[in-house]
C-alpha positions in Angstrom: 65.3 -30.0 -43.3 62.8 -27.3 -43.9 64.4 -24.0 -42.8 61.1 -23.0 -41.3 60.8 -26.1 -39.1 64.4 -27.0 -38.5 65.2 -28.8 -35.3 67.8 -27.3 -32.9 70.4 -30.0 -33.6 70.3 -29.6 -37.3 70.2 -25.8 -36.9 73.4 -26.0 -34.7 75.1 -28.2 -37.3 74.1 -25.8 -40.1 75.6 -22.9 -38.2 78.8 -24.9 -37.5 78.9 -25.9 -41.2 78.5 -22.2 -42.4 81.3 -21.1 -40.0 83.5 -24.0 -41.0 83.3 -23.4 -44.8 83.6 -19.6 -44.7 87.4 -19.8 -44.7 87.8 -22.7 -47.1 88.8 -22.3 -50.7 85.9 -22.3 -53.1 84.9 -22.1 -56.7 82.1 -19.8 -58.0 79.4 -21.5 -60.1 75.9 -20.5 -61.2 72.5 -21.9 -61.8 70.9 -19.5 -64.2 71.2 -16.0 -62.7 72.0 -17.3 -59.2 75.6 -17.6 -58.2 76.9 -19.8 -55.4 80.1 -21.0 -53.8 81.2 -24.6 -54.2 83.5 -26.0 -51.5 85.3 -29.3 -51.2 86.3 -30.8 -47.8 86.8 -34.1 -46.0 83.8 -35.0 -43.8 86.4 -36.1 -41.1 87.8 -32.6 -41.1 84.4 -31.2 -40.4 83.8 -33.7 -37.6 87.2 -32.6 -36.1 86.1 -29.0 -36.4 82.9 -29.9 -34.5 85.0 -31.7 -31.9 83.2 -34.9 -32.5 84.7 -38.4 -32.8 85.3 -39.9 -36.2 83.2 -43.0 -35.6 80.6 -44.6 -37.8 77.7 -43.1 -35.9 78.9 -39.5 -36.1 79.8 -40.0 -39.8 76.3 -41.3 -40.6 74.8 -38.4 -38.8 76.8 -35.8 -40.8 76.1 -37.7 -44.1 72.4 -37.6 -43.3 72.6 -33.9 -42.4 74.0 -33.1 -45.8 71.4 -35.3 -47.5 68.6 -33.4 -45.7 70.3 -30.1 -46.3 70.1 -30.4 -50.0 66.6 -31.9 -50.2 64.8 -29.4 -48.1 66.6 -26.1 -47.8 64.2 -23.8 -49.6 63.8 -20.1 -49.1 60.7 -18.4 -50.4 60.5 -14.7 -50.9 57.0 -13.2 -51.4 55.9 -9.6 -51.7 53.1 -7.6 -53.3 55.0 -7.5 -56.6 57.4 -10.5 -56.5 57.7 -14.2 -55.7 60.9 -16.1 -55.7 61.9 -19.6 -54.5 65.5 -20.5 -54.0 67.3 -23.7 -53.0 69.9 -22.5 -50.7 72.2 -25.6 -51.1 71.8 -26.5 -54.8 74.1 -29.4 -54.9 75.7 -31.9 -52.4 78.0 -34.7 -53.6 79.5 -37.2 -51.2 82.1 -39.7 -52.2 85.0 -41.7 -50.9 88.4 -40.6 -52.2 91.5 -42.8 -52.9 92.4 -42.9 -49.2 88.8 -44.1 -48.3 87.9 -40.7 -46.7 84.5 -39.3 -47.3 84.7 -36.0 -49.3 81.9 -33.5 -49.7 81.3 -31.1 -52.5 78.7 -28.6 -51.4 
């Protein structure tokens, strides 16, 4: 998902995700001089927030969204004196917990 050519469905999901995680507990981490927030949540809770069913199809769509989010979310800043490229979502980990729920660490 290139932020310059993002489709409307993924853009809507990105906005929903950003709204959803803004009130979650988080840890602060860094990659070099860049600091970021790391949040943990159940994918099913995010689906409930989006008011979508918790079926296999919706789960796969969200898992694919997070996979694409990490791979292609680059921001490039260019000026006369400076160039910087940032990955806006540096890490996405998806796993099943002990209760067999999908958990995301983003």
